[in-house]
N, C-alpha and C positions, 0 to 999 in steps of 0.2 A: 504493499499499500504506499502510496506517495504521501509524503507529508507536507507537500507544497500547496499552497492556496492563495487566492487573490482576496483581499479584503479592503473594504472603505473603512476609514477611521472616523469614529464619532465620539462625542462626550458621552460618558456614561451617566444616565439619569436613573436614579433611584425610583421606586414606586412612590408616587406622592409629589413627584417633581423636583426632589432634592438631588443636586449635584454631589457626586461623591468625590471627595478629596483624600489623598493620602497624609501622612504626618508631616509631609514637607509643604503642604497647601497646595500640591499640583493636582489637577482634575484627572480623574480616572478615564480611561478610553475603553471602549468596546469595539472589537473587530467584527463588522458586518460581512460576513462571507459573500462574495461574488461568484468565486468558481473554485472548486476543489473540496477538500475534506478538512474540517478543523474540529478539535474537541469543542464540546458545548460551553466548557469554562474558558471564556474568551475575553474576560474583562482583564485589562492591565492597569496597574497602579500607574499614577501621572508620572512619577520620578522614573520608573522603568521605561514608560513610552519616550520620554525626554532623552534617556540613554540610548534608545533604539533609533532616535532620530525620526520618529513619525509624528505627524501632526493631524489634528482633525480636519476633515474635509477632503484628505487625500487618499488615494488608492495605492497600495504596496503589495508586493509579493512577498509572503512570508513561508517560513519553514517552521514547524514545530516538532517538539520532541518530549516525551514523557520523562519526568524527573522522579526521584524517589518520593514515595507517599509520606505524608506526615499526619499530624492530628487532624487536619482539615480535610483529609482525603487524597485523591490522586492529584498530582501537581503537573503543570506544563510549562515549558518555557518556550518562547517565540523568538525567532531571529528574523529580522528584516532584510531581505535580499535586495530591495530597492524599490524605487517609486514607479508606478506604473501610470503613464499618461492616457488620457482619452483615446488618442490615435493608437496607442499599443493595445489597449482593450478591443478596439474596433477592428483592428487587424487580426488579432487573436480570434475574435469571434467569427470574422470572415473565414478564417482558415480552418474553423471547426475545433480549435484548440481549447476553447473553454468548457469545462466540465460542469455539470449541474452542482450548486452549492449544497454541501451535506454537513450538517452538524453530527458528530460522533457522541453518542450517549455514553457517559462514563460510569453511570449509576451500576449496570449490569456487573462490571469488572469490579467495582467497589465492593459488591456483595461476595464475589468469588474470594476477594482478597480477605473479607471478614470470615468466611468459611474456613479458609486456609489458616487463619490465625487461631480460630477456634480449635481446629483439629490439632494444631502445633501445641496449644494450652493442654488439651486432653492427653496428647502423647507425653508431655513433659511431666504430668502428674502420676503417670503409671510407674 
């Protein structure tokens, strides 16, 4: 499975209209997938977005990879491969290179991880 996808970057707005900011006061962003597959967990802290060089209102090519899980569940990191212009998108569409956007649900796999943890705990008490 390819981990490349195209996404438009927008400010992340919580339910109720509140804009989410991180501890540095930077606005979180959400990646709205245009083409390719991306984990459903696609909100990025503002400071991280700044380090990636991404700005709201622009479209970029991203690569994602899964990191080690922690107490909040499965974790993903994103790498920005470059900005995509409108012309780039139109050419890719014309050439049939754009895939249908798809969000990968992570909950099923989290449940499998939890089952493995439970089995490990059972085995360690024997």
